C-alpha positions as CSV (number, residue, x, y, z in Angstrom):
1,M,101.3,88.5,154.6
2,S,99.2,87.6,151.5
3,G,97.0,90.6,151.9
4,P,96.9,93.9,150.0
5,G,100.3,95.0,151.2
6,F,101.9,92.6,148.8
7,G,99.7,93.5,145.8
8,G,99.3,96.3,143.3
9,P,101.9,99.1,143.4
10,K,103.9,97.3,146.1
11,L,104.3,94.2,143.9
12,A,105.3,96.5,140.9
13,S,107.9,98.2,143.1
14,M,109.3,94.9,144.2
15,A,109.6,93.8,140.6
16,W,111.4,97.1,139.7
17,R,114.0,96.6,142.4
18,N,114.5,93.0,141.4
19,V,115.2,94.0,137.8
20,W,118.1,96.1,138.9
21,R,119.6,93.6,141.4
22,N,122.1,92.5,138.7
23,R,122.6,95.8,137.0
24,R,125.1,94.5,134.4
25,R,122.9,91.7,133.2
26,T,119.9,94.0,133.1
27,L,121.8,96.6,131.0
28,L,122.9,93.9,128.6
29,T,119.3,92.7,128.2
30,L,118.0,96.2,127.7
31,S,120.7,96.8,125.1
32,S,119.6,93.8,123.1
33,I,115.9,94.9,123.3
34,A,116.9,98.5,122.3
35,F,119.2,97.4,119.4
36,G,116.7,94.8,118.1
37,S,113.9,97.3,118.2
38,M,116.0,99.9,116.4
39,L,116.8,97.4,113.6
40,A,113.1,96.5,113.3
41,V,112.0,100.2,113.1
42,M,114.7,101.1,110.6
43,L,114.2,98.1,108.4
44,T,110.4,98.6,108.4
45,G,110.7,102.4,107.9
46,I,113.1,102.0,105.0
47,G,110.7,99.4,103.5
48,D,107.6,101.5,104.0
49,A,109.3,104.6,102.4
50,N,110.8,102.7,99.5
51,W,107.7,100.7,98.6
52,R,105.4,103.7,99.0
53,E,107.7,105.7,96.7
54,M,107.8,102.9,94.1
55,I,104.0,102.4,94.2
56,D,103.3,106.1,93.9
57,L,105.8,106.4,91.0
58,A,104.2,103.4,89.3
59,A,100.8,105.1,89.7
60,R,102.1,108.3,88.2
61,L,103.7,106.4,85.3
62,G,100.7,104.2,84.8
63,G,97.0,104.5,85.3
64,G,96.8,105.7,88.9
65,H,96.5,104.0,92.3
66,V,93.1,102.8,91.0
67,T,92.4,102.4,87.3
68,V,88.9,102.5,85.7
69,Q,88.9,100.7,82.4
70,H,87.1,98.3,80.2
71,S,86.7,95.0,82.0
72,E,88.5,93.1,79.1
73,Y,91.3,95.7,78.6
74,L,93.7,94.0,81.1
75,D,93.7,90.8,79.1
76,T,93.2,92.3,75.7
77,P,94.8,95.8,75.7
78,T,93.5,97.2,72.4
79,L,92.0,100.6,71.6
80,S,88.6,98.9,70.9
81,R,88.4,98.3,74.7
82,S,87.6,101.9,75.7
83,V,85.3,103.6,78.1
84,T,82.9,106.5,77.5
85,G,81.3,109.1,79.7
86,T,84.6,110.3,81.3
87,E,83.0,113.2,83.1
88,R,80.4,111.0,84.6
89,L,83.1,108.6,85.7
90,R,85.2,111.4,87.1
91,Q,82.3,112.9,89.2
92,A,81.4,109.4,90.5
93,A,85.0,108.8,91.6
94,L,85.5,112.2,93.2
95,R,82.6,111.4,95.5
96,D,84.8,108.9,97.3
97,P,86.5,110.8,100.1
98,E,89.8,109.0,99.5
99,V,90.1,110.1,95.9
100,E,92.2,113.3,95.3
101,R,92.6,113.5,91.5
102,V,90.9,111.8,88.5
103,V,92.3,112.0,84.9
104,G,91.5,110.4,81.6
105,R,94.1,109.0,79.2
106,I,94.5,107.0,76.1
107,T,97.4,104.5,76.2
108,G,98.6,101.9,73.8
109,F,101.5,101.1,71.4
110,L,102.7,102.6,68.2
111,M,105.5,102.6,65.7
112,L,107.7,105.7,65.3
113,S,109.6,106.2,62.1
114,T,112.1,108.8,60.7
115,A,113.9,108.7,57.4
116,G,116.4,106.2,58.6
117,Q,115.0,104.5,61.8
118,S,111.9,102.8,63.1
119,Y,111.1,101.9,66.7
120,G,108.1,100.6,68.6
121,A,107.0,102.4,71.8
122,G,104.3,102.8,74.3
123,F,102.3,106.0,74.3
124,V,100.3,108.1,76.7
125,A,97.9,110.6,75.3
126,L,97.1,113.3,77.9
127,D,95.6,116.7,78.5
128,P,98.4,118.9,79.9
129,E,95.9,121.4,81.2
130,T,94.4,118.8,83.7
131,E,97.6,116.9,84.6
132,D,100.8,117.8,86.4
133,A,103.7,115.9,88.0
134,S,101.4,114.6,90.8
135,T,99.5,112.5,88.2
136,L,102.1,111.9,85.6
137,S,105.7,111.8,86.7
138,L,107.0,112.1,83.1
139,L,106.0,115.8,83.2
140,E,108.6,116.5,85.8
141,A,111.2,114.5,83.8
142,L,111.3,117.0,80.9
143,S,114.9,117.6,80.2
144,E,114.9,119.3,76.8
145,G,112.3,121.4,74.9
146,K,108.8,121.8,76.2
147,M,105.5,120.0,76.7
148,F,102.7,120.6,74.2
149,E,100.4,123.2,75.9
150,R,96.9,121.9,75.1
151,A,95.0,118.7,74.4
152,D,94.7,119.7,70.8
153,S,98.2,121.1,70.3
154,P,100.5,119.6,67.7
155,G,103.7,117.9,68.9
156,I,105.1,114.8,70.5
157,V,107.4,114.3,73.5
158,L,109.8,111.3,73.5
159,G,112.0,109.5,76.0
160,K,115.6,110.5,75.7
161,K,117.0,107.1,74.6
162,L,114.1,106.7,72.1
163,A,114.9,110.0,70.5
164,E,118.6,109.1,70.3
165,N,117.7,105.7,68.7
166,L,115.6,107.5,66.1
167,D,118.3,110.1,65.6
168,L,115.7,112.7,66.2
169,K,116.4,116.3,67.2
170,L,114.0,118.9,68.6
171,G,111.8,120.4,65.9
172,R,112.3,117.5,63.6
173,K,109.3,115.5,62.3
174,V,108.5,111.9,63.2
175,V,105.7,109.7,61.8
176,Y,103.8,107.4,64.2
177,T,101.7,104.5,63.0
178,L,99.0,102.6,65.1
179,T,95.7,100.8,64.7
180,D,92.6,102.9,65.5
181,K,89.5,101.9,67.4
182,H,88.2,99.8,64.5
183,G,91.5,98.0,63.8
184,E,92.4,100.1,60.8
185,I,96.0,101.3,60.4
186,V,96.4,105.1,60.8
187,R,99.4,107.4,60.5
188,E,100.1,110.9,61.7
189,A,103.2,113.1,61.7
190,A,104.3,115.3,64.6
191,R,107.3,117.4,65.4
192,L,109.4,116.6,68.5
193,T,108.7,119.3,71.0
194,G,110.3,117.8,74.1
195,I,112.5,115.0,75.6
196,V,112.0,113.4,79.0
197,R,114.6,111.6,81.0
198,T,113.3,109.5,83.9
199,G,116.4,107.4,84.8
200,S,114.5,104.2,83.9
201,P,116.2,102.6,80.9
202,S,113.0,100.9,79.6
203,V,110.9,104.0,80.0
204,D,113.5,106.4,78.4
205,A,113.8,104.0,75.5
206,G,110.1,103.3,74.9
207,I,107.8,106.2,75.8
208,A,105.9,108.8,73.7
209,L,103.6,111.5,75.0
210,L,100.9,112.9,72.7
211,P,98.0,115.4,73.1
212,L,94.8,113.7,74.1
213,D,92.3,115.4,71.7
214,R,94.5,115.0,68.7
215,M,94.9,111.3,69.4
216,R,91.1,111.0,69.8
217,G,90.7,112.4,66.3
218,T,93.4,110.1,64.9
219,I,92.0,106.8,66.3
220,G,88.3,107.7,66.0
221,F,87.4,108.2,69.7
222,A,84.5,110.4,70.8
223,P,85.2,113.6,72.8
224,D,84.4,111.8,76.1
225,E,86.1,108.5,75.3
226,V,89.4,107.3,76.8
227,V,91.1,104.0,77.5
228,Q,91.8,104.6,81.2
229,V,90.6,106.8,84.0
230,G,93.2,107.1,86.6
231,L,92.3,107.7,90.3
232,F,95.0,109.1,92.6
233,L,94.9,108.7,96.3
234,P,96.9,110.2,99.2
235,D,97.6,106.8,100.6
236,Q,98.1,103.8,98.3
237,R,97.0,101.4,101.0
238,Q,93.4,102.6,100.4
239,A,93.5,101.4,96.8
240,E,91.6,98.1,97.5
241,G,88.8,99.8,99.3
242,V,88.5,102.6,96.8
243,A,88.4,100.1,93.9
244,A,85.6,98.2,95.6
245,R,83.5,101.2,96.3
246,V,84.0,102.9,92.9
247,G,83.6,99.5,91.1
248,A,80.2,99.0,92.7
249,T,78.9,102.1,90.9
250,L,80.1,101.1,87.4
251,G,78.5,99.1,84.7
252,Q,79.2,95.5,83.9
253,Q,81.7,96.2,81.2
254,I,83.8,98.6,83.3
255,S,86.2,97.6,86.1
256,A,88.0,99.5,88.8
257,L,91.3,97.8,89.5
258,P,93.8,98.6,92.3
259,W,97.4,99.2,91.4
260,Y,98.6,95.7,92.3
261,E,96.3,94.2,89.7
262,T,97.4,96.5,86.9
263,Q,101.1,96.2,88.1
264,P,101.4,92.5,89.0
265,D,105.2,92.3,88.5
266,L,105.8,95.2,90.9
267,A,103.3,93.8,93.4
268,A,105.0,90.4,93.4
269,F,108.4,92.1,93.9
270,I,107.2,94.1,96.8
271,T,105.5,91.1,98.4
272,M,108.7,89.1,98.2
273,K,110.8,91.9,99.7
274,V,108.2,92.5,102.5
275,A,108.1,88.8,103.3
276,G,111.9,88.8,103.5
277,A,112.0,91.7,105.9
278,Y,109.4,90.1,108.1
279,F,111.4,86.9,108.2
280,M,114.5,88.9,109.3
281,E,112.5,90.7,112.0
282,I,111.1,87.4,113.3
283,V,114.7,86.0,113.5
284,M,115.8,89.1,115.4
285,A,112.8,88.8,117.7
286,I,113.6,85.2,118.5
287,L,117.3,86.1,119.3
288,V,116.2,89.0,121.5
289,A,113.6,86.8,123.3
290,A,116.2,84.1,123.9
291,G,118.4,86.7,125.7
292,I,115.5,87.9,127.8
293,F,114.5,84.4,128.7
294,N,118.1,83.7,129.8
295,T,118.1,86.8,132.0
296,L,114.8,86.0,133.7
297,F,115.5,82.4,134.1
298,M,118.9,83.0,135.7
299,S,117.3,85.6,138.0
300,V,114.6,83.1,139.1
301,M,117.1,80.3,139.7
302,E,119.3,82.6,141.8
303,R,116.4,83.5,144.0
304,L,114.8,80.1,144.7
305,R,115.6,80.3,148.4
306,E,114.1,83.8,148.5
307,F,111.0,82.6,146.8
308,G,110.7,79.7,149.3
309,I,110.8,82.2,152.2
310,L,108.2,84.4,150.6
311,L,105.9,81.4,150.2
312,A,106.5,80.4,153.8
313,I,105.5,83.8,155.1
314,G,102.3,83.9,153.1
315,F,103.1,84.8,149.5
316,S,100.9,82.8,147.1
317,P,102.2,81.1,144.0
318,A,100.0,83.3,141.9
319,R,101.7,86.4,143.4
320,L,105.2,85.0,142.7
321,F,104.1,84.3,139.1
322,A,102.8,87.9,138.8
323,L,106.1,89.3,140.4
324,V,108.2,87.7,137.7
325,M,105.8,88.7,134.9
326,L,106.0,92.3,136.2
327,E,109.8,92.1,136.0
328,S,109.3,91.0,132.4
329,L,107.0,94.0,131.8
330,W,109.5,96.4,133.3
331,L,112.2,95.1,131.0
332,A,109.9,95.6,128.0
333,L,108.9,99.1,128.9
334,V,112.4,100.3,129.8
335,G,113.7,98.5,126.7
336,L,111.2,100.5,124.6
337,V,112.3,103.8,126.1
338,A,115.9,102.9,125.4
339,A,115.0,101.8,121.9
340,A,113.3,105.2,121.3
341,A,116.4,107.0,122.5
342,L,118.7,104.8,120.4
343,T,116.5,105.0,117.2
344,A,115.7,108.8,117.3
345,G,119.0,110.0,115.8
346,P,119.4,107.5,112.9
347,Y,115.8,107.6,112.1
348,Y,115.7,111.4,111.9
349,Y,118.8,111.3,109.6
350,M,117.2,108.7,107.3
351,A,113.9,110.5,107.2
352,T,115.3,113.9,106.4
353,T,118.6,113.2,104.5
354,G,118.8,109.6,103.6
355,I,121.7,107.6,102.2
356,D,122.8,107.9,98.6
357,I,123.1,104.4,97.2
358,S,123.5,105.3,93.5
359,E,127.1,103.9,93.5
360,V,125.9,100.4,94.5
361,I,122.9,100.3,92.2
362,A,123.7,98.5,88.9
363,G,127.4,99.5,89.2
364,G,126.7,103.2,89.6
365,G,123.9,103.4,87.0
366,T,120.2,102.8,87.4
367,A,118.1,99.8,88.3
368,E,114.4,99.2,87.8
369,V,111.7,96.8,88.7
370,A,108.8,96.3,86.3
371,G,109.8,99.5,84.5
372,I,110.0,101.5,87.8
373,A,113.3,103.0,88.6
374,I,114.7,102.1,92.1
375,T,115.3,105.3,94.1
376,S,119.0,106.2,94.6
377,I,118.3,107.8,98.0
378,M,117.4,105.4,100.8
379,R,115.1,107.0,103.3
380,A,113.0,105.8,106.2
381,S,109.4,106.7,106.9
382,I,107.5,104.2,109.0
383,Y,103.7,103.9,109.0
384,P,102.4,104.7,112.6
385,E,100.6,101.4,112.8
386,N,103.7,99.5,112.0
387,L,105.5,101.4,114.7
388,L,102.8,100.3,117.1
389,Y,103.0,96.7,116.0
390,I,106.7,96.7,116.7
391,A,106.2,98.1,120.2
392,L,103.5,95.5,120.9
393,A,105.7,92.7,119.5
394,V,108.5,93.7,121.8
395,V,106.2,93.7,124.9
396,A,104.6,90.4,123.8
397,A,108.0,88.7,123.2
398,T,109.3,89.9,126.5
399,L,106.2,88.7,128.4
400,L,106.3,85.3,126.6
401,S,110.0,85.0,127.5
402,G,109.0,85.4,131.2
403,L,106.2,82.8,131.2
404,Y,108.3,79.8,132.0
405,P,110.6,81.6,134.6
406,A,107.4,82.9,136.3
407,W,105.8,79.5,136.3
408,R,109.0,78.0,137.7
409,A,109.0,80.6,140.5
410,G,105.4,79.7,141.4
411,R,106.3,76.0,141.6
412,V,108.9,76.5,144.3
413,E,108.7,74.1,147.3
414,P,109.3,76.3,150.5
415,V,110.7,73.5,152.6
416,E,113.3,72.4,150.0
417,T,114.4,75.8,148.8
418,I,114.8,77.4,152.3
419,R,117.6,74.8,152.9
420,L,119.5,76.1,149.9
421,V,122.6,78.2,150.7
């Protein structure tokens, strides 16, 4: 009786029938697996979509997913910490297969003054002929007027709140003051050509856009000199590898930094939120595993006499152990199928439409983290590997839950258990 007839497909078939002996209990267990898996997929998908959007927006507001800059600029952000040879840097970066776009910018701080008001602001000097909304999100936030057309065009574009604070209208002149490359104070005048509105209070109240070549002339930069070279990637998760590869080709005074080093506040916020989500998923996994353990253990205890008879007619303890573990595996696989059916509808809705949460963000206004506005539409878009990890975790948790019941089944004493009624 311990021969091949009780192994392989025959044993799997027996496990399948045993799973459905108590249909109600099995359905309750499968429901807990499916519901727990759905919650894990939805929470992870929402997190993946939200953090990816925030990181991409931070890259398009800042210096890219990877920023090439002077090695001392992060600690001492002055215009004297610049990089030259931008075309050489651009060609070197584009040789990396993960790099899609490379742009050079000058960034810093200045003082804006009108006849009656003065306000400080951060500025970005850019070439509008080489940049678009995919590299600088401010370009798609233009709400009034127009962007200057070339890198040497006159004009300035301000955040909406900053323009209001300065009481500045389109076409009116504003004077900006800053220190040049050598630490000397320089001033220039420009007419307001456009206004951007991003939805981020700090950005709208503190950003100025200027033409790159005109700024170079103002602060004494060479034609191939910038403060930052921004590298943009299709997948922000590749930033660390790209920074390492590109950085290896640079000189000692130039560094390639991934976004989480140039945006440490945002990185810390995302790390905290991801850790919180993992904790919740672990708690759910423990609760689901406890339910599975209860189902399998009760099933084993109810069949002790049956196991004793099987052992008496030639079933080995190892096969009894395998039988119960196969029952665990069947629960996991059927649970995953049920989870896929249960998750498909909500996930499709969240991936395509999402939920508008603007009314619960800052009392119906806007909220931001490290200067990055939190999206008002909650969507889900899970990374494929995270979906695989969840599926493997479900199978692993189910199999682990079956270990003790399976061991208990293999420890049955035939003589004692056959007497049970």
